[in-house]
C-alpha distance (Angstrom), angle and dihedral (degrees) to the residues before:
residue distance angle dihedral
X1 . . .
X2 3.77 . .
X3 3.77 119.0 .
X4 3.82 102.4 -103.5
X5 3.80 91.8 -170.4
X6 3.82 92.7 57.0
X7 3.81 90.2 45.8
X8 3.81 90.4 51.7
X9 3.82 94.3 53.0
X10 3.82 91.5 42.2
X11 3.80 90.5 55.4
X12 3.81 90.2 45.7
X13 3.81 91.0 53.9
X14 3.80 91.9 48.2
X15 3.80 92.3 51.7
X16 3.81 92.1 47.9
X17 3.81 92.1 48.2
X18 3.80 92.2 47.2
X19 3.80 91.8 48.4
X20 3.80 91.1 50.9
X21 3.80 93.2 49.1
X22 3.79 93.8 49.7
X23 3.81 90.4 45.0
X24 3.81 91.9 53.8
X25 3.81 92.0 44.6
X26 3.79 93.2 47.0
X27 3.80 92.4 47.5
X28 3.81 91.7 49.3
X29 3.80 93.7 48.4
X30 3.80 92.0 46.0
X31 3.81 90.9 50.5
X32 3.81 91.6 48.0
X33 3.80 91.8 49.6
X34 3.82 90.9 48.0
X35 3.81 93.5 49.9
X36 3.82 99.8 40.4
X37 3.80 100.5 42.1
X38 3.88 98.5 70.2
X39 3.82 91.4 53.5
X40 3.78 98.8 57.6
X41 3.78 102.6 15.7
X42 3.77 123.9 -120.1
X43 3.78 111.4 -42.9
X44 3.79 139.9 150.3
X45 3.81 92.9 -78.7
X46 3.82 91.4 50.0
X47 3.80 90.1 50.8
X48 3.82 88.9 52.8
X49 3.82 90.9 49.8
X50 3.80 91.1 49.5
X51 3.84 93.1 46.1
X52 3.81 91.7 49.9
X53 3.79 91.0 48.2
X54 3.80 92.1 49.1
X55 3.81 92.7 47.7
X56 3.81 92.0 48.7
X57 3.79 92.2 48.9
X58 3.82 90.6 48.3
X59 3.80 92.0 49.9
X60 3.79 90.3 48.0
X61 3.79 89.4 52.2
X62 3.80 91.7 50.9
X63 3.80 91.9 48.6
X64 3.81 92.1 49.6
X65 3.80 89.0 48.2
X66 3.84 91.9 51.3
X67 3.80 89.4 46.7
X68 3.81 91.3 51.4
X69 3.82 92.7 49.4
X70 3.82 92.8 48.1
X71 3.81 92.9 44.9
X72 3.81 89.8 53.5
X73 3.81 90.3 59.5
X74 3.82 116.4 88.5
X75 3.79 113.9 -106.5
X76 3.84 115.6 -110.5
X77 3.81 114.3 -101.5
X78 3.77 117.6 -93.0
X79 3.78 118.6 -101.4
X80 3.80 117.2 -106.9
X81 3.79 114.2 -97.1
X82 3.78 112.0 -82.8
X83 3.78 116.4 -105.6
X84 3.84 112.7 -126.7
X85 3.78 108.5 -96.0
X86 3.81 93.9 14.1
X87 3.80 92.9 121.4
X88 3.79 90.7 49.7
X89 3.80 91.1 51.1
X90 3.81 91.4 48.2
X91 3.81 89.9 50.6
X92 3.81 92.6 48.9
X93 3.81 92.0 49.5
X94 3.81 90.3 61.7
X95 3.81 89.4 75.0
X96 3.83 124.6 62.6
X97 3.81 94.1 -128.3
X98 3.80 92.4 47.6
X99 3.81 92.0 46.8
X100 3.80 90.6 51.4
X101 3.81 91.3 49.3
X102 3.82 92.8 48.6
X103 3.79 91.9 48.7
X104 3.80 90.6 49.9
X105 3.81 90.7 50.7
X106 3.80 90.2 51.1
X107 3.80 91.1 50.0
X108 3.79 90.7 49.8
X109 3.81 90.6 49.6
X110 3.81 92.7 50.5
X111 3.81 90.7 45.8
X112 3.80 91.2 51.0
X113 3.82 91.1 50.8
X114 3.82 89.7 54.8
X115 3.80 94.6 47.6
X116 3.80 112.2 135.2
X117 3.78 92.4 16.2
X118 3.79 125.8 118.2
X119 3.79 86.8 -117.9
X120 3.82 93.9 60.9
X121 3.83 98.5 87.0
X122 3.82 97.1 44.3
X123 3.81 88.4 44.2
X124 3.83 90.2 56.7
X125 3.80 89.6 50.0
X126 3.79 89.4 51.3
X127 3.81 90.4 50.9
X128 3.80 92.3 51.8
X129 3.79 92.7 46.5
X130 3.82 92.5 47.8
X131 3.81 91.5 49.6
X132 3.81 90.4 49.5
X133 3.79 92.2 49.8
X134 3.80 90.6 48.7
X135 3.80 88.6 57.8
X136 3.81 91.3 49.4
X137 3.80 98.1 42.9
X138 3.81 94.5 85.2
X139 3.82 90.3 60.3
X140 3.81 97.1 43.8
X141 3.79 105.9 99.9
X142 3.78 132.4 165.4
X143 3.81 109.2 3.7
X144 3.80 88.2 6.9
X145 3.80 91.3 67.5
X146 3.80 90.5 58.8
X147 3.81 89.5 49.8
X148 3.82 90.6 52.7
X149 3.82 91.0 54.0
X150 3.79 91.8 48.1
X151 3.80 89.9 48.0
X152 3.81 91.4 53.0
X153 3.81 91.2 53.9
X154 3.81 91.2 45.5
X155 3.81 92.5 49.3
X156 3.81 91.7 51.9
X157 3.80 90.6 49.7
X158 3.81 92.2 47.5
X159 3.81 93.1 50.2
X160 3.80 90.9 49.5
X161 3.79 89.9 48.1
X162 3.80 91.6 48.9
X163 3.80 91.6 52.4
X164 3.80 89.1 48.5
X165 3.81 92.1 51.8
X166 3.80 91.0 49.1
X167 3.82 90.8 50.3
X168 3.80 91.7 52.1
X169 3.80 90.0 47.1
X170 3.82 91.6 53.1
X171 3.80 89.8 50.3
X172 3.82 94.2 54.3
X173 3.84 97.4 80.6
X174 3.81 93.4 50.6
X175 3.80 96.8 43.0
X176 3.84 118.3 108.6
X177 3.80 112.7 -96.9
X178 3.81 93.3 -113.2
X179 3.83 91.8 54.9
X180 3.79 99.0 44.0
X181 3.83 96.9 85.3
X182 3.81 93.0 55.2
X183 3.81 91.9 43.8
X184 3.80 91.3 47.5
X185 3.80 90.8 50.8
X186 3.82 90.5 50.9
X187 3.79 89.4 49.4
X188 3.80 91.1 51.8
X189 3.81 92.2 50.6
X190 3.79 93.2 47.6
X191 3.79 91.8 45.8
X192 3.81 90.0 52.3
X193 3.80 90.8 51.4
X194 3.78 91.2 49.2
X195 3.80 94.8 49.1
X196 3.80 91.8 46.0
X197 3.80 90.9 48.2
X198 3.81 92.1 51.2
X199 3.81 90.1 50.4
X200 3.80 90.6 50.8
X201 3.81 89.9 49.2
X202 3.81 90.5 51.7
X203 3.81 90.0 51.4
X204 3.79 89.2 52.4
X205 3.81 90.9 52.1
X206 3.80 90.3 49.3
X207 3.80 90.2 51.3
X208 3.81 89.7 49.2
X209 3.80 90.5 52.3
X210 3.82 90.0 50.2
X211 3.81 89.9 50.2
X212 3.81 91.6 52.1
X213 3.80 91.7 46.6
X214 3.82 94.3 49.5
X215 3.80 92.6 42.7
X216 3.81 90.5 58.0
X217 3.81 96.1 44.5
X218 3.85 117.4 97.2
X219 3.78 118.6 -121.6
X220 3.82 94.0 -120.3
X221 3.79 133.5 8.1
X222 3.77 124.5 -15.3
X223 3.76 125.6 -23.3
X224 3.85 112.7 -85.4
X225 3.79 89.8 -121.8
X226 3.80 90.3 63.1
X227 3.79 90.4 54.1
X228 3.80 91.6 49.9
X229 3.78 90.5 49.7
X230 3.79 90.3 52.6
X231 3.82 91.7 48.9
X232 3.81 91.5 48.7
X233 3.80 90.6 49.2
X234 3.82 92.1 51.3
X235 3.81 90.6 47.2
X236 3.80 93.7 52.2
X237 3.78 91.8 45.3
X238 3.83 90.5 52.1
X239 3.81 91.9 48.8
X240 3.81 90.9 49.1
X241 3.82 91.7 50.3
X242 3.82 90.7 48.6
X243 3.80 92.5 51.8
X244 3.78 89.2 48.5
X245 3.81 90.6 53.2
X246 3.82 90.9 50.4
X247 3.77 92.4 52.7
X248 3.81 93.8 47.2
X249 3.83 111.5 98.8
X250 3.81 117.9 -115.2
X251 3.83 119.2 -110.9
X252 3.80 110.7 -77.5
X253 3.84 91.6 15.9
X254 3.77 118.1 118.5
X255 3.78 110.7 -124.6
C-alpha cells in the first residue's frame, strides 16, 4: 500500500511550487505590460502582454486556492514502522511456493510457542487437518465450496481459542491461590471446547476427502480414461510389431 501521508505532502509541495511560479510569472508580465505600454501606446503586442499577465495571475490564484483547500485537510496518519524483512516476506508471498513456505514458517512458529502446553497436541492435529483440506480445496466444487468457507471460519476460531487456552494455562502458576480453582475450571472448559472443535474439524476434512473420492469415481466399471489408455497402448504395440515385421528380412534374403 502506498504511503498516503507522503503522497499528501508531495501534492502540497507541488501546488505551492506551482503557485509560486505562476505568481512570479504573472507579476513579471504585469510589470512589463505596465512599463512598456506608455511608451508605444496600446497595440496588439501590449494586449498580448496584458492577456498573458492576466492569465498567469489567474492561474496563480487558482493554484493558491487549491493549496489552501488541501492544506486545510488533515494529513493522513503515518504508516507504522516497517518490520525488518517485511518487504521480503511480502515479495515472497506473491508466488505460490513462497506463500506456502511463509505459511509453514508461521505454523512452525505458533507450534513452537505452544510447546509443552496442553494445546500442543490438538494444535498439531489442527495443522495436519488444515493442510489436508488445503490440498482438497481445489477439487471441492458445488456444496464443497461452501464447506471450504465454513472450514476457514472454523479454523480461525479454533486457532484463536487455542491461543486463549494457552494464555489461561500460562496464567495458572502465577494466579493467587484463592483464584486458581476458578481459573483451572475455566481452563478445563476451554480446553474441552478446543479439543471437541478440532475433532469436528477433522471429521469435516474426512467428509471432504470422501466427497472428492466419490466425485471422481465412475458410476459403473472403470473410468473411461483407463479404457482409452488401454486402447492407445494396444495401438502403439501393434504399430511397433508391424514396423518390426517390415524390418525383418524375408526368408532366403541376406540381412
